[in-house]
C-alpha positions in Angstrom: 97.3 -15.0 -64.9 95.4 -18.0 -63.5 92.0 -19.2 -62.4 91.2 -19.0 -58.7 88.5 -20.9 -56.8 87.6 -19.2 -53.5 85.1 -20.1 -50.8 82.8 -17.2 -50.2 82.4 -15.8 -46.7 79.9 -17.5 -44.4 79.0 -19.9 -47.2 80.1 -23.2 -48.7 79.6 -21.9 -52.2 82.7 -21.3 -54.3 83.4 -18.3 -56.5 85.5 -18.5 -59.6 87.8 -15.6 -60.6 90.5 -14.8 -63.1 93.4 -13.3 -61.1 96.9 -12.2 -61.8 99.9 -11.5 -59.6 100.9 -7.8 -59.3 104.1 -6.6 -57.6 103.7 -3.6 -55.3 107.0 -2.6 -54.0 108.5 -5.6 -52.2 105.2 -7.4 -52.1 103.3 -9.5 -54.6 99.5 -9.2 -54.5 96.7 -10.8 -56.5 94.4 -8.6 -58.6 91.1 -9.8 -59.8 90.9 -9.5 -63.5 87.4 -10.9 -63.9 84.8 -12.3 -61.5 83.1 -15.2 -63.3 80.4 -16.2 -60.8 79.4 -18.2 -57.7 78.9 -22.0 -58.2 75.7 -23.6 -56.9 77.2 -27.1 -57.0 80.2 -29.0 -58.3 78.8 -29.3 -61.8 78.2 -25.6 -62.0 81.7 -25.1 -60.6 83.2 -26.9 -63.6 81.1 -24.9 -66.0 82.3 -21.6 -64.4 85.9 -22.8 -64.7 85.4 -23.3 -68.4 84.0 -19.8 -68.8 87.0 -18.6 -66.8 89.3 -20.1 -69.3 87.5 -18.3 -72.1 87.7 -15.0 -70.2 91.3 -15.5 -69.5 91.9 -16.3 -73.2 90.2 -13.1 -74.1 92.2 -11.1 -71.7 95.4 -12.7 -72.9 94.4 -12.0 -76.5 94.2 -8.3 -75.7 97.8 -8.5 -74.4 99.1 -10.5 -77.4 101.9 -8.0 -77.9 103.3 -9.0 -74.6 102.9 -12.7 -75.1 104.7 -14.9 -77.5 102.2 -16.4 -80.0 103.7 -19.9 -79.7 103.2 -19.7 -75.9 99.6 -18.5 -76.5 98.9 -21.4 -78.9 100.4 -23.9 -76.5 98.1 -22.6 -73.7 95.0 -23.1 -75.9 95.9 -26.3 -77.6 95.0 -28.8 -75.0 91.4 -27.6 -74.5 90.4 -25.8 -77.6 92.3 -26.8 -80.8 89.7 -28.2 -83.1 88.1 -27.6 -86.5 84.4 -27.6 -87.3 81.8 -27.2 -90.1 84.0 -28.5 -92.9 87.1 -26.6 -92.0 85.8 -23.3 -90.7 88.0 -22.0 -87.9 87.2 -19.5 -85.1 89.7 -17.6 -83.0 89.2 -17.3 -79.3 90.6 -13.8 -79.4 87.9 -12.7 -81.7 84.9 -14.0 -79.7 82.9 -11.6 -77.6 79.9 -12.2 -75.3 76.5 -11.3 -76.7 73.7 -12.9 -74.7 72.8 -15.5 -72.1 69.7 -17.5 -72.8 67.8 -20.0 -70.6 66.5 -22.8 -72.9 65.4 -25.6 -70.6 61.8 -24.3 -70.0 61.1 -23.6 -73.6 62.4 -26.9 -74.8 60.8 -29.2 -72.1 57.4 -27.4 -71.6 57.2 -26.4 -75.3 57.4 -30.1 -76.2 54.8 -30.9 -73.6 52.6 -28.1 -74.8 52.5 -29.7 -78.3 52.3 -33.3 -77.0 49.2 -32.6 -74.9 47.6 -30.9 -77.9 47.4 -27.2 -76.8 49.0 -26.2 -80.1 45.5 -26.9 -81.6 43.7 -24.3 -79.5 43.8 -21.5 -82.1 43.8 -23.5 -85.2 46.3 -23.7 -88.1 45.8 -20.3 -89.8 48.8 -17.8 -89.8 47.1 -15.8 -87.0 46.2 -18.9 -85.2 49.8 -20.1 -85.2 51.0 -16.7 -84.0 48.6 -16.8 -81.1 49.6 -20.4 -80.3 53.2 -19.5 -80.1 52.4 -16.5 -77.8 50.2 -18.7 -75.6 53.0 -21.2 -75.4 55.5 -18.5 -74.3 53.2 -17.1 -71.7 52.4 -20.5 -70.3 56.2 -21.3 -70.1 56.8 -18.0 -68.3 54.0 -18.9 -65.9 55.7 -22.2 -65.1 59.2 -20.6 -64.9 58.6 -17.5 -62.8 54.8 -17.1 -62.2 54.7 -13.3 -62.4 52.2 -10.9 -63.9 51.8 -10.7 -67.7 54.2 -7.7 -67.7 56.7 -9.6 -65.6 56.4 -12.6 -68.0 57.1 -10.5 -71.0 60.2 -9.0 -69.4 61.4 -12.5 -68.4 60.8 -13.8 -72.0 62.8 -10.8 -73.3 65.7 -11.0 -70.8 66.1 -14.8 -70.3 64.5 -16.3 -73.4 65.5 -13.8 -76.0 61.9 -13.7 -77.2 60.4 -10.6 -78.6 56.9 -10.4 -77.0 54.6 -7.4 -77.0 52.4 -7.0 -73.9 49.5 -5.6 -76.0 49.6 -8.7 -78.2 49.5 -10.9 -75.0 46.2 -9.1 -74.0 44.8 -9.6 -77.5 45.7 -13.2 -77.4 44.0 -13.6 -74.1 40.8 -12.1 -75.6 40.9 -14.7 -78.4 41.7 -17.4 -75.8 38.5 -16.6 -74.0 36.5 -17.9 -76.9 38.4 -21.2 -76.8 38.6 -22.0 -73.1 36.2 -24.9 -73.6 38.4 -26.3 -76.3 41.5 -26.0 -74.1 39.7 -27.8 -71.2 38.6 -30.6 -73.6 42.2 -31.0 -74.8 43.5 -31.4 -71.3 40.8 -33.9 -70.4 41.5 -36.0 -73.6 45.2 -36.3 -72.8 44.5 -37.4 -69.3 42.1 -40.0 -70.6 44.8 -41.2 -73.0 47.2 -41.6 -70.2 44.7 -43.5 -68.0 43.5 -45.9 -70.7 40.1 -44.1 -71.2 39.0 -44.8 -67.6 39.2 -42.2 -64.8 38.5 -44.6 -62.0 38.5 -42.0 -59.2 37.7 -38.4 -59.6 38.9 -36.1 -56.7 36.9 -32.9 -56.3 37.4 -29.8 -54.2 37.0 -26.0 -54.2 39.2 -23.0 -53.3 39.0 -19.3 -53.5 41.2 -16.8 -55.4 41.4 -13.2 -54.4 42.1 -10.0 -56.2 44.1 -6.9 -55.3 40.9 -4.9 -55.4 37.8 -4.2 -53.3 35.4 -3.6 -56.3 32.7 -6.1 -56.9 31.0 -7.1 -60.2 29.2 -10.1 -61.7 32.1 -12.4 -61.1 34.2 -10.8 -58.4 32.2 -11.0 -55.1 32.9 -11.0 -51.4 32.3 -14.3 -49.8 33.7 -16.9 -47.4 37.4 -16.8 -48.1 39.6 -19.9 -47.5 42.5 -17.5 -47.3 41.1 -15.2 -44.6 40.8 -12.3 -47.1 37.8 -10.9 -45.3 37.3 -7.7 -47.2 38.7 -8.5 -50.6 36.6 -9.7 -53.6 37.2 -13.2 -54.9 36.2 -15.9 -57.3 35.5 -19.6 -56.5 37.5 -22.2 -58.3 36.2 -25.8 -58.4 38.7 -28.4 -59.8 38.7 -32.1 -60.5 41.8 -34.3 -60.8 42.4 -38.0 -61.2 43.9 -40.1 -58.4 47.2 -39.7 -60.2 46.9 -35.9 -59.9 46.2 -35.4 -63.7 43.7 -32.6 -64.4 40.2 -33.5 -65.4 38.2 -30.2 -65.4 37.6 -26.9 -63.6 34.9 -24.3 -63.3 34.9 -20.7 -62.1 32.1 -19.3 -60.0 31.3 -15.9 -58.5 33.0 -15.2 -55.2 29.9 -15.5 -53.1 29.0 -19.0 -54.3 28.5 -21.6 -51.6 31.0 -24.3 -52.2 28.4 -27.0 -51.9 26.6 -25.6 -55.0 29.7 -26.0 -57.2 29.9 -29.7 -57.5 26.6 -30.2 -59.3 27.4 -27.5 -61.8 30.9 -28.8 -62.5 29.8 -32.4 -62.8 26.8 -31.4 -65.1 29.3 -30.6 -67.9 32.2 -32.9 -66.9 30.4 -36.2 -66.4 28.8 -36.2 -69.8 32.1 -37.6 -71.1 32.0 -40.7 -68.9 29.9 -43.8 -68.2 28.8 -44.0 -64.5 30.6 -47.2 -64.0 33.9 -45.5 -64.9 33.9 -42.8 -62.2 33.9 -42.8 -58.4 33.5 -39.2 -57.1 35.5 -38.4 -54.0 35.0 -35.1 -52.2 35.3 -33.4 -48.8 32.5 -32.6 -46.4 31.8 -29.2 -48.1 30.2 -31.1 -50.9 27.9 -33.1 -48.6 24.4 -31.8 -49.4 21.2 -33.7 -50.2 21.1 -32.0 -53.6 24.6 -33.1 -54.6 24.1 -36.7 -53.4 20.7 -37.0 -55.0 22.1 -35.7 -58.3 24.9 -38.3 -58.3 22.5 -41.1 -57.4 20.1 -40.1 -60.1 22.9 -40.1 -62.7 24.1 -43.5 -61.5 27.5 -42.4 -60.1 29.2 -43.8 -57.1 30.6 -41.4 -54.5 32.7 -41.3 -51.3 32.2 -38.1 -49.3 33.4 -37.1 -45.9 30.5 -37.0 -43.4 29.6 -34.3 -40.9 29.1 -37.0 -38.2 27.8 -34.5 -35.6 25.0 -33.4 -37.9 23.5 -36.9 -38.3 20.4 -38.2 -36.5 20.6 -38.9 -32.8 20.2 -42.6 -33.5 23.1 -42.7 -35.9 25.3 -40.5 -33.6 24.7 -42.9 -30.7 25.6 -45.8 -32.9 28.8 -44.1 -34.0 30.0 -43.4 -30.5 29.2 -46.9 -29.3 32.6 -48.6 -29.8 31.0 -52.1 -30.0 31.1 -53.4 -33.5 34.3 -51.6 -34.5 37.0 -53.8 -36.0 40.7 -53.0 -36.2 42.1 -52.8 -39.7 45.7 -53.3 -38.4 48.4 -51.3 -36.9 51.3 -51.7 -34.5 52.6 -49.9 -31.4 54.5 -47.6 -33.8 51.6 -47.0 -36.1 48.1 -45.6 -35.8 45.4 -48.2 -34.9 42.3 -47.7 -37.1 39.0 -49.3 -36.2 35.9 -49.1 -38.5 32.4 -50.3 -38.8 29.7 -50.0 -41.5 26.2 -48.9 -40.8 23.1 -48.3 -43.0 21.7 -44.8 -43.0 18.9 -43.2 -45.1 18.1 -44.0 -48.8 20.4 -46.9 -49.2 23.5 -45.0 -48.2 26.1 -46.3 -45.9 28.3 -44.7 -43.3 31.8 -46.0 -42.7 32.6 -44.9 -39.1 36.3 -44.6 -38.4 38.1 -44.3 -35.0 41.8 -43.4 -35.0 43.9 -43.6 -31.9 46.3 -40.9 -33.2 43.4 -38.6 -34.1 41.9 -39.2 -30.6 45.1 -38.0 -28.9 45.3 -35.0 -31.2 41.7 -34.0 -30.6 42.2 -34.3 -26.8 45.3 -32.2 -27.0 43.7 -29.5 -29.2 40.7 -29.3 -26.8 43.0 -28.8 -23.8 44.8 -26.0 -25.6 41.5 -24.2 -26.3 40.3 -24.6 -22.8 43.6 -23.3 -21.4 43.3 -20.2 -23.6 39.7 -19.7 -22.6 40.6 -19.9 -18.9 43.4 -17.4 -19.5 41.1 -14.7 -21.0 38.3 -15.2 -18.4 38.5 -12.8 -15.4 37.9 -14.1 -11.9 35.3 -16.6 -13.2 33.1 -13.7 -14.2 32.8 -14.9 -17.7 34.3 -14.1 -21.1 33.3 -11.1 -23.1 31.8 -11.9 -26.5 34.3 -9.3 -28.0 37.1 -11.7 -27.1 35.6 -14.6 -28.9 35.6 -13.4 -32.5 36.4 -16.4 -34.7 37.4 -18.4 -31.6 36.8 -22.2 -32.0 36.6 -22.4 -28.2 33.1 -20.8 -28.3 31.6 -24.3 -28.7 32.5 -25.0 -25.1 30.7 -22.0 -23.7 27.2 -21.0 -22.8 25.7 -17.6 -22.2 25.8 -16.5 -18.6 22.4 -15.0 -18.8 19.8 -14.0 -21.4 20.7 -10.3 -21.2 24.4 -10.9 -20.3 27.0 -10.6 -23.1 29.4 -12.8 -21.3 30.1 -16.6 -21.6 31.1 -19.3 -19.1 32.5 -22.8 -19.6 29.9 -25.5 -20.1 31.1 -28.8 -18.7 28.4 -30.7 -20.6 29.6 -29.3 -23.9 33.2 -30.2 -23.1 32.1 -33.8 -22.3 30.1 -34.0 -25.5 33.0 -32.9 -27.5 35.3 -35.4 -25.8 33.0 -38.2 -26.8 33.9 -37.6 -30.4 37.7 -37.8 -30.0 39.2 -39.8 -32.8 35.9 -40.3 -34.7 35.2 -39.4 -38.3 33.0 -40.9 -41.0 32.6 -41.4 -44.8 29.2 -41.5 -46.6 29.0 -43.6 -49.7 26.4 -45.3 -51.9 28.7 -48.1 -52.8 28.2 -51.7 -51.5 30.8 -51.9 -48.7 31.7 -55.0 -46.8 34.3 -55.5 -44.1 36.9 -56.4 -46.8 36.1 -53.3 -48.9 36.8 -50.8 -46.1 40.6 -50.5 -46.7 40.0 -49.7 -50.4 37.3 -47.2 -49.6 39.6 -45.5 -47.1 42.4 -45.4 -49.7 40.1 -43.7 -52.2 39.2 -41.1 -49.6 42.8 -40.5 -48.5 43.6 -39.7 -52.2 42.0 -36.3 -51.6 45.4 -35.1 -50.5 46.2 -35.0 -54.2 43.6 -32.4 -55.0 44.6 -30.5 -51.9 48.2 -30.6 -53.0 47.1 -29.5 -56.5 45.6 -26.3 -55.0 48.8 -25.7 -53.1 50.7 -25.9 -56.4 48.1 -23.7 -58.1 48.2 -21.0 -55.4 51.9 -21.4 -54.5 54.5 -22.0 -57.3 52.0 -21.2 -60.1 50.4 -18.2 -58.4 46.9 -18.4 -59.7 46.3 -15.5 -57.3 46.3 -12.6 -56.6 44.6 -11.8 -59.9 45.4 -8.4 -61.4 42.9 -8.4 -64.3 39.5 -6.7 -64.0 37.5 -7.7 -67.0 35.5 -10.9 -66.7 36.9 -12.3 -70.0 40.5 -11.5 -69.0 40.0 -13.1 -65.6 38.7 -16.3 -67.1 41.5 -16.3 -69.7 44.1 -15.8 -66.9 42.7 -18.9 -65.1 42.8 -20.8 -68.3 46.5 -20.0 -68.9 47.2 -21.0 -65.3 45.3 -24.3 -65.8 47.2 -25.1 -69.0 50.5 -24.5 -67.0 49.2 -26.7 -64.2 48.3 -29.4 -66.8 51.8 -29.4 -68.3 53.4 -29.6 -64.9 51.2 -32.5 -63.8 51.9 -34.4 -67.1 55.7 -33.8 -66.6 55.5 -35.2 -63.0 53.4 -38.2 -64.3 56.0 -39.0 -67.0 58.9 -38.6 -64.6 57.2 -41.0 -62.2 56.2 -43.5 -64.9 59.4 -43.5 -67.0 62.2 -42.6 -64.5 60.7 -43.5 -61.1 61.4 -40.0 -59.9 59.3 -37.5 -58.0 60.2 -33.9 -58.9 58.3 -30.9 -57.5 57.9 -27.8 -59.6 60.4 -26.0 -57.5 63.0 -28.7 -58.2 62.2 -28.6 -61.9 62.7 -24.9 -61.9 66.1 -25.2 -60.3 67.2 -27.8 -62.8 65.9 -26.2 -66.0 67.1 -22.8 -65.1 70.6 -24.2 -65.6 69.9 -25.6 -69.0 71.1 -22.6 -70.9 73.5 -21.3 -73.5 75.9 -18.4 -74.1 75.7 -16.5 -77.4 79.1 -15.2 -78.7 80.1 -13.4 -81.8 83.3 -13.6 -83.9 84.2 -10.0 -84.5 86.3 -10.9 -87.6 83.8 -12.9 -89.5 80.5 -11.8 -87.9 79.6 -15.4 -87.2 77.4 -16.0 -84.2 77.8 -19.1 -82.1 75.7 -20.7 -79.4 77.5 -22.6 -76.7 75.2 -24.8 -74.6 76.0 -25.6 -71.0 76.6 -29.3 -70.2 73.4 -30.9 -68.7 73.1 -32.2 -65.1 71.9 -35.8 -64.5 68.6 -34.4 -63.3 68.1 -32.3 -66.4 68.8 -35.4 -68.6 66.1 -37.3 -66.7 63.6 -34.5 -67.3 64.5 -34.3 -71.0 64.3 -38.1 -71.3 60.8 -38.2 -69.7 59.4 -36.0 -72.5 61.3 -37.7 -75.2 64.0 -35.1 -75.8 67.8 -35.4 -76.1 69.7 -32.1 -75.9 72.9 -31.9 -77.9 75.4 -29.7 -76.0 77.7 -29.2 -78.9 78.0 -25.6 -80.2 75.9 -24.4 -83.1 75.9 -21.4 -85.5 73.2 -18.8 -85.6 72.4 -16.7 -88.6 71.4 -13.7 -86.6 70.4 -12.7 -83.0 67.0 -11.4 -84.2 66.2 -14.7 -86.0 67.3 -16.7 -83.0 64.8 -14.7 -80.9 62.1 -16.3 -83.2 63.7 -19.7 -82.8 64.0 -20.4 -86.6 67.7 -20.1 -87.2 69.3 -22.6 -85.0 71.9 -24.3 -87.1 72.3 -28.1 -87.5 74.2 -29.6 -84.6 77.8 -30.0 -85.8 80.9 -30.7 -83.8 82.6 -27.4 -83.0 85.2 -26.4 -80.5 87.6 -23.6 -80.0 90.6 -23.3 -82.4 93.5 -21.0 -82.9 
């Protein structure tokens, strides 16, 4: 009997097996005694080999009558012969597999959950502590697998060995609804602590979250969907993060709310915590309304907002397209050449006009693609039927053939007008901007990718949507749970970058922590239960170090499986290894 490592078909991964040679007539063949698993990497391969040794020892123990005991002892001695816990001895032959538990998510994000302060959401009463533990578990499950509440409960039971009741989860969510404001305040306070009490730059944007339902109510409404969910009801999520990507606040609005109306409402609550000189609000063009800008100016806040340059006065548009006065910020033949100029517009506001050579080439290319498609769908220069132009951006190059005619033809004047804007964009600000300030202002605006990336994380790995709850309170609690999960992930990324100089995505963290696990085995002769942790990868050690944890991979004893499910029975870490 021996351990075989075999490369799997059409893959570089290696499988680990316990095999033995069996004679069949004149031939000797190999029979698989146990299939251990398929290794993801070299580190995992070594762990599987160790498990294979255990499996082989168990198999040999069952055949002890056919194997000399001294030979058996000799086989085990090199790897396993040790004592532990003041002389207690365990026999390999008596150990049997009980459970496999993934511990990395609970240990890392549980620590972050407490560090950020979310353990205070429900208070210190017995019921409060129970709800806190349940909230922590559901948040950890959201980070680990991002499934429905039912799926989270199943994962917690199967992979975390945690007894969680689905009805209790729903009751916890009802209690959480009363404390959403407290949870948001805790997240904000921790961000401020990390940033030295000063936000500096606040990045703001809006997205939509859809439901697997067509039924409307006070919150779920049909509206403009950023995910092209035309018929489905939705809610509007407005969120603010720091330049570092740390969460600041969020608000939930009915699905038919125009995004421009969300900024004022969100800031009305959020900006109470700051002095105007501590915050520069940065937002995309969707927030550019006179109401929003006036509100920020009245409150004394600085802002940088993308401009709708084509909607400005004719005087300003003429000035923007006049390339005189533009100054290059730098660049090389291998880089984009950016040119800018600053001009005064109404009410003391300034417009930073920007011309990019790379953007100019892209705009020209995109226009040619649209024109080519429009020419393809036109028939013998008779025009293009309106039915073929549904949601077609190329409609801006067309004009009606006649008052009563439902067909369109290309308008050369509109094409030329569009070409005059190639490469041009603009930023509106109420800050004092000189030629030397332009690079800094542009960097502030470019930081918006962080809020856009935050929404990708929220709607991708964390799956804020689709939402399966129907009650308004449950919907809002679901978003709060997702926001807490998002907060923990952002703080982990921040710590990794700050302490370790590493950038780990959520997907990478998931891959690493899913391998931070243990095997639970039981000694049939004594009834003692042992926990055998897997050795940690270098990446896992960095993650643990970033949150101030050090995981001991030495085996421990457990008083009972049931108590271990409640995480109160893990024995003190003592050296323990296999003995005969």
